[in-house]
Biopython code that builds the backbone (N, CA, C, O; Angstrom):
import numpy as np
from Bio.PDB.StructureBuilder import StructureBuilder

atoms = [
    (1, "MET", "N", (-35.189, 30.354, 31.764)),
    (1, "MET", "CA", (-33.800, 30.646, 31.114)),
    (1, "MET", "C", (-33.020, 31.801, 31.191)),
    (1, "MET", "O", (-33.666, 32.767, 30.784)),
    (2, "ALA", "N", (-31.770, 32.121, 31.586)),
    (2, "ALA", "CA", (-31.187, 33.822, 31.549)),
    (2, "ALA", "C", (-31.099, 33.989, 29.985)),
    (2, "ALA", "O", (-31.059, 33.105, 29.130)),
    (3, "VAL", "N", (-31.080, 35.320, 29.843)),
    (3, "VAL", "CA", (-30.944, 36.040, 28.674)),
    (3, "VAL", "C", (-29.739, 36.839, 29.423)),
    (3, "VAL", "O", (-29.508, 36.997, 30.621)),
    (4, "PRO", "N", (-28.909, 37.383, 27.988)),
    (4, "PRO", "CA", (-27.733, 37.846, 28.205)),
    (4, "PRO", "C", (-28.445, 39.606, 28.135)),
    (4, "PRO", "O", (-29.412, 40.016, 27.493)),
    (5, "PHE", "N", (-27.824, 40.094, 28.753)),
    (5, "PHE", "CA", (-28.589, 41.394, 29.241)),
    (5, "PHE", "C", (-27.884, 42.507, 28.327)),
    (5, "PHE", "O", (-28.627, 43.426, 27.980)),
    (6, "ARG", "N", (-26.661, 42.550, 27.923)),
    (6, "ARG", "CA", (-26.350, 42.994, 26.542)),
    (6, "ARG", "C", (-25.965, 42.114, 25.561)),
    (6, "ARG", "O", (-26.194, 40.905, 25.579)),
    (7, "LYS", "N", (-25.261, 42.844, 24.527)),
    (7, "LYS", "CA", (-24.583, 41.703, 23.482)),
    (7, "LYS", "C", (-22.970, 41.918, 23.776)),
    (7, "LYS", "O", (-22.320, 42.951, 23.941)),
    (8, "THR", "N", (-22.532, 40.317, 23.774)),
    (8, "THR", "CA", (-20.914, 40.379, 24.172)),
    (8, "THR", "C", (-20.363, 41.216, 22.431)),
    (8, "THR", "O", (-20.805, 41.008, 21.301)),
    (9, "SER", "N", (-19.245, 42.176, 22.914)),
    (9, "SER", "CA", (-18.719, 42.768, 21.876)),
    (9, "SER", "C", (-17.828, 41.932, 20.938)),
    (9, "SER", "O", (-17.609, 40.758, 21.239)),
    (10, "LYS", "N", (-17.200, 42.567, 19.607)),
    (10, "LYS", "CA", (-16.456, 41.668, 18.839)),
    (10, "LYS", "C", (-15.304, 41.415, 19.742)),
    (10, "LYS", "O", (-14.970, 40.241, 19.905)),
    (11, "THR", "N", (-14.347, 42.798, 20.632)),
    (11, "THR", "CA", (-13.412, 42.554, 21.036)),
    (11, "THR", "C", (-13.615, 41.938, 22.024)),
    (11, "THR", "O", (-12.817, 41.078, 21.650)),
    (12, "ARG", "N", (-14.070, 41.418, 23.320)),
    (12, "ARG", "CA", (-14.800, 40.826, 24.155)),
    (12, "ARG", "C", (-14.698, 39.488, 23.872)),
    (12, "ARG", "O", (-14.081, 38.816, 24.698)),
    (13, "LYS", "N", (-15.235, 38.833, 22.730)),
    (13, "LYS", "CA", (-15.698, 37.719, 22.118)),
    (13, "LYS", "C", (-14.202, 37.027, 21.542)),
    (13, "LYS", "O", (-13.896, 35.835, 21.575)),
    (14, "ARG", "N", (-13.383, 38.184, 21.006)),
    (14, "ARG", "CA", (-11.969, 37.624, 20.486)),
    (14, "ARG", "C", (-10.960, 37.143, 21.535)),
    (14, "ARG", "O", (-10.115, 36.265, 21.360)),
    (15, "MET", "N", (-11.174, 37.843, 22.638)),
    (15, "MET", "CA", (-10.048, 38.183, 23.573)),
    (15, "MET", "C", (-10.682, 36.652, 24.382)),
    (15, "MET", "O", (-9.678, 36.028, 24.725)),
    (16, "ARG", "N", (-11.762, 35.984, 24.726)),
    (16, "ARG", "CA", (-11.707, 34.759, 24.811)),
    (16, "ARG", "C", (-11.458, 33.708, 24.198)),
    (16, "ARG", "O", (-11.515, 32.580, 24.689)),
    (17, "ARG", "N", (-10.985, 34.150, 22.402)),
    (17, "ARG", "CA", (-11.118, 33.004, 21.928)),
    (17, "ARG", "C", (-9.629, 33.069, 21.662)),
    (17, "ARG", "O", (-9.188, 32.158, 20.961)),
    (18, "THR", "N", (-8.859, 33.894, 22.054)),
    (18, "THR", "CA", (-7.502, 33.886, 21.692)),
    (18, "THR", "C", (-6.559, 32.619, 21.986)),
    (18, "THR", "O", (-5.511, 32.459, 21.361)),
    (19, "HIS", "N", (-7.083, 31.567, 23.157)),
    (19, "HIS", "CA", (-6.703, 30.717, 23.388)),
    (19, "HIS", "C", (-6.491, 29.685, 22.217)),
    (19, "HIS", "O", (-5.353, 29.321, 21.920)),
    (20, "TYR", "N", (-7.598, 29.223, 21.561)),
    (20, "TYR", "CA", (-7.638, 28.551, 20.306)),
    (20, "TYR", "C", (-6.972, 28.734, 19.113)),
    (20, "TYR", "O", (-7.537, 28.982, 18.048)),
    (21, "LYS", "N", (-5.439, 28.584, 19.314)),
    (21, "LYS", "CA", (-4.284, 28.402, 18.569)),
    (21, "LYS", "C", (-3.622, 27.357, 18.190)),
    (21, "LYS", "O", (-3.163, 26.742, 19.153)),
    (22, "ILE", "N", (-3.296, 26.738, 16.808)),
    (22, "ILE", "CA", (-2.205, 25.785, 16.976)),
    (22, "ILE", "C", (-0.960, 25.842, 16.795)),
    (22, "ILE", "O", (-0.277, 26.562, 16.065)),
    (23, "ASN", "N", (-0.609, 24.727, 17.781)),
    (23, "ASN", "CA", (0.437, 24.109, 18.532)),
    (23, "ASN", "C", (1.334, 24.139, 17.243)),
    (23, "ASN", "O", (0.750, 24.291, 16.170)),
    (24, "ALA", "N", (2.926, 23.986, 17.254)),
    (24, "ALA", "CA", (3.425, 23.424, 16.211)),
    (24, "ALA", "C", (3.825, 22.170, 16.466)),
    (24, "ALA", "O", (4.487, 22.025, 17.494)),
    (25, "ASN", "N", (3.610, 21.251, 15.828)),
    (25, "ASN", "CA", (4.377, 19.677, 16.257)),
    (25, "ASN", "C", (5.672, 19.294, 16.944)),
    (25, "ASN", "O", (6.792, 19.613, 16.543)),
    (26, "VAL", "N", (5.458, 18.735, 17.784)),
    (26, "VAL", "CA", (6.653, 18.447, 18.803)),
    (26, "VAL", "C", (8.071, 17.239, 18.594)),
    (26, "VAL", "O", (7.931, 16.107, 19.055)),
    (27, "THR", "N", (8.827, 17.466, 18.176)),
    (27, "THR", "CA", (9.383, 16.341, 17.574)),
    (27, "THR", "C", (10.682, 16.087, 18.329)),
    (27, "THR", "O", (11.337, 17.069, 18.679)),
    (28, "THR", "N", (11.077, 14.962, 18.586)),
    (28, "THR", "CA", (12.304, 14.548, 19.295)),
    (28, "THR", "C", (13.243, 13.658, 18.457)),
    (28, "THR", "O", (12.603, 12.851, 17.784)),
    (29, "LYS", "N", (14.584, 13.576, 18.306)),
    (29, "LYS", "CA", (15.608, 13.133, 17.733)),
    (29, "LYS", "C", (15.779, 11.593, 18.715)),
    (29, "LYS", "O", (16.195, 11.323, 19.841)),
    (30, "CYS", "N", (15.172, 10.788, 17.503)),
    (30, "CYS", "CA", (16.036, 8.860, 17.842)),
    (30, "CYS", "C", (17.123, 8.762, 18.217)),
    (30, "CYS", "O", (18.026, 9.366, 17.637)),
    (31, "PRO", "N", (17.425, 7.756, 19.596)),
    (31, "PRO", "CA", (18.856, 7.917, 19.856)),
    (31, "PRO", "C", (19.401, 7.171, 19.361)),
    (31, "PRO", "O", (20.539, 7.107, 19.824)),
    (32, "LYS", "N", (19.162, 6.250, 18.327)),
    (32, "LYS", "CA", (19.831, 4.825, 17.537)),
    (32, "LYS", "C", (20.310, 5.546, 15.977)),
    (32, "LYS", "O", (21.382, 5.322, 15.413)),
    (33, "CYS", "N", (19.264, 6.411, 15.500)),
    (33, "CYS", "CA", (19.460, 6.864, 13.932)),
    (33, "CYS", "C", (18.909, 8.079, 14.068)),
    (33, "CYS", "O", (18.238, 8.363, 13.076)),
    (34, "GLY", "N", (18.915, 8.636, 14.619)),
    (34, "GLY", "CA", (18.645, 10.080, 14.883)),
    (34, "GLY", "C", (17.076, 10.742, 13.995)),
    (34, "GLY", "O", (16.596, 11.831, 14.309)),
    (35, "ALA", "N", (16.596, 10.033, 13.122)),
    (35, "ALA", "CA", (15.318, 10.683, 12.719)),
    (35, "ALA", "C", (14.674, 11.261, 13.838)),
    (35, "ALA", "O", (14.803, 11.046, 15.044)),
    (36, "ASP", "N", (13.735, 12.272, 13.007)),
    (36, "ASP", "CA", (12.640, 12.661, 14.071)),
    (36, "ASP", "C", (11.528, 12.272, 14.304)),
    (36, "ASP", "O", (10.700, 12.092, 13.412)),
    (37, "VAL", "N", (11.240, 12.014, 15.892)),
    (37, "VAL", "CA", (9.816, 10.819, 15.892)),
    (37, "VAL", "C", (9.324, 11.828, 16.965)),
    (37, "VAL", "O", (9.970, 12.429, 17.823)),
    (38, "LYS", "N", (7.828, 11.846, 16.640)),
    (38, "LYS", "CA", (7.174, 12.224, 18.109)),
    (38, "LYS", "C", (7.354, 11.744, 19.078)),
    (38, "LYS", "O", (7.446, 10.520, 18.991)),
    (39, "PRO", "N", (7.451, 12.121, 19.988)),
    (39, "PRO", "CA", (7.637, 11.822, 22.221)),
    (39, "PRO", "C", (6.642, 10.359, 22.317)),
    (39, "PRO", "O", (5.468, 10.120, 22.036)),
    (40, "HIS", "N", (7.462, 9.774, 22.712)),
    (40, "HIS", "CA", (6.563, 8.443, 23.425)),
    (40, "HIS", "C", (5.855, 7.302, 22.415)),
    (40, "HIS", "O", (4.832, 6.678, 22.697)),
    (41, "ARG", "N", (6.770, 7.148, 20.951)),
    (41, "ARG", "CA", (6.047, 6.840, 19.853)),
    (41, "ARG", "C", (7.041, 5.848, 19.092)),
    (41, "ARG", "O", (8.119, 6.443, 19.061)),
    (42, "VAL", "N", (7.127, 5.052, 18.688)),
    (42, "VAL", "CA", (8.166, 3.822, 18.168)),
    (42, "VAL", "C", (8.641, 4.545, 16.850)),
    (42, "VAL", "O", (7.978, 5.164, 16.018)),
    (43, "CYS", "N", (9.825, 4.311, 16.905)),
    (43, "CYS", "CA", (10.548, 5.216, 15.279)),
    (43, "CYS", "C", (10.554, 4.672, 14.623)),
    (43, "CYS", "O", (11.027, 3.560, 14.856)),
    (44, "LYS", "N", (10.041, 4.961, 13.226)),
    (44, "LYS", "CA", (9.339, 4.281, 11.852)),
    (44, "LYS", "C", (10.583, 4.509, 11.155)),
    (44, "LYS", "O", (10.347, 4.458, 9.948)),
    (45, "GLU", "N", (12.118, 4.795, 11.438)),
    (45, "GLU", "CA", (12.677, 4.420, 10.537)),
    (45, "GLU", "C", (13.593, 3.016, 11.078)),
    (45, "GLU", "O", (13.743, 2.238, 10.136)),
    (46, "CYS", "N", (14.155, 2.581, 12.213)),
    (46, "CYS", "CA", (14.677, 1.622, 12.827)),
    (46, "CYS", "C", (13.795, 0.551, 13.791)),
    (46, "CYS", "O", (14.058, -0.606, 14.118)),
    (47, "GLY", "N", (12.637, 1.418, 14.111)),
    (47, "GLY", "CA", (11.731, -0.039, 14.678)),
    (47, "GLY", "C", (12.011, 0.053, 16.353)),
    (47, "GLY", "O", (11.842, -0.947, 17.051)),
    (48, "THR", "N", (12.427, 1.267, 16.894)),
    (48, "THR", "CA", (13.158, 0.981, 18.561)),
    (48, "THR", "C", (12.372, 1.865, 19.106)),
    (48, "THR", "O", (11.860, 2.714, 18.377)),
    (49, "TYR", "N", (12.033, 1.850, 20.914)),
    (49, "TYR", "CA", (11.373, 2.399, 21.081)),
    (49, "TYR", "C", (12.322, 2.060, 22.778)),
    (49, "TYR", "O", (12.425, 1.087, 23.525)),
    (50, "LYS", "N", (12.837, 3.425, 22.766)),
    (50, "LYS", "CA", (13.340, 3.022, 24.565)),
    (50, "LYS", "C", (14.733, 2.582, 24.621)),
    (50, "LYS", "O", (15.638, 2.550, 25.455)),
    (51, "GLY", "N", (14.567, 2.297, 23.553)),
    (51, "GLY", "CA", (16.411, 1.474, 23.226)),
    (51, "GLY", "C", (16.183, 0.015, 22.820)),
    (51, "GLY", "O", (17.094, -0.804, 22.705)),
    (52, "GLU", "N", (14.810, -0.249, 22.602)),
    (52, "GLU", "CA", (14.830, -1.670, 22.440)),
    (52, "GLU", "C", (13.967, -2.028, 21.274)),
    (52, "GLU", "O", (12.913, -1.412, 21.115)),
    (53, "GLU", "N", (14.337, -2.999, 20.422)),
    (53, "GLU", "CA", (13.846, -3.424, 19.039)),
    (53, "GLU", "C", (12.578, -3.821, 19.083)),
    (53, "GLU", "O", (12.388, -5.001, 19.376)),
    (54, "VAL", "N", (11.390, -2.940, 18.803)),
    (54, "VAL", "CA", (10.041, -3.375, 18.736)),
    (54, "VAL", "C", (9.398, -3.814, 17.454)),
    (54, "VAL", "O", (8.539, -4.691, 17.541)),
    (55, "ILE", "N", (9.676, -3.359, 16.365)),
    (55, "ILE", "CA", (9.583, -3.933, 15.325)),
    (55, "ILE", "C", (10.432, -4.638, 14.153)),
    (55, "ILE", "O", (10.196, -4.032, 13.109)),
    (56, "SER", "N", (11.130, -5.458, 13.991)),
    (56, "SER", "CA", (12.671, -5.864, 13.213)),
    (56, "SER", "C", (11.884, -5.379, 11.722)),
    (56, "SER", "O", (10.731, -5.397, 11.292)),
    (57, "GLN", "N", (13.331, -4.911, 11.188)),
    (57, "GLN", "CA", (13.350, -4.148, 10.337)),
    (57, "GLN", "C", (13.071, -5.449, 8.809)),
    (57, "GLN", "O", (12.915, -5.180, 7.618)),
    (58, "GLU", "N", (13.102, -6.776, 9.476)),
    (58, "GLU", "CA", (12.353, -7.703, 8.481)),
    (58, "GLU", "C", (11.284, -7.364, 7.575)),
    (58, "GLU", "O", (11.296, -7.038, 6.388)),
    (59, "LYS", "N", (9.905, -7.593, 8.821)),
    (59, "LYS", "CA", (8.504, -7.057, 8.807)),
    (59, "LYS", "C", (8.432, -5.831, 8.154)),
    (59, "LYS", "O", (7.625, -5.541, 7.271)),
    (60, "ALA", "N", (9.234, -5.176, 8.580)),
    (60, "ALA", "CA", (9.104, -3.792, 7.927)),
    (60, "ALA", "C", (8.756, -3.521, 6.816)),
    (60, "ALA", "O", (7.724, -2.997, 6.398)),
    (61, "THR", "N", (10.321, -4.171, 5.943)),
    (61, "THR", "CA", (10.455, -4.076, 4.789)),
    (61, "THR", "C", (9.425, -5.164, 4.079)),
    (61, "THR", "O", (9.505, -5.314, 2.860)),
    (62, "GLU", "N", (8.518, -5.875, 4.800)),
    (62, "GLU", "CA", (7.529, -6.304, 3.855)),
    (62, "GLU", "C", (6.308, -5.960, 3.727)),
    (62, "GLU", "O", (5.617, -6.454, 2.836)),
]
sb = StructureBuilder()
sb.init_structure("model")
sb.init_model(0)
sb.init_chain("A")
sb.init_seg("    ")
for serial, (resi, resn, name, xyz) in enumerate(atoms, 1):
    if name == "N":
        sb.init_residue(resn, " ", resi, " ")
    sb.init_atom(name, np.array(xyz, "f"), 0.0, 1.0, " ", f" {name:<3s}", serial, name[0])
structure = sb.get_structure()
């Protein structure tokens, strides 16, 4: 099994890990009610997805 010839420096190790970042949550506006919604998800406020009612408001209130 191969063994590293030299120790990996702190700088090189940290440069390799610079891409491990937390991204901000992406949200879009619901076209029907204007609430913030994650992309490709059903709106929790009005229950629509791509202009069609997926969840009726009567079921959501129960």
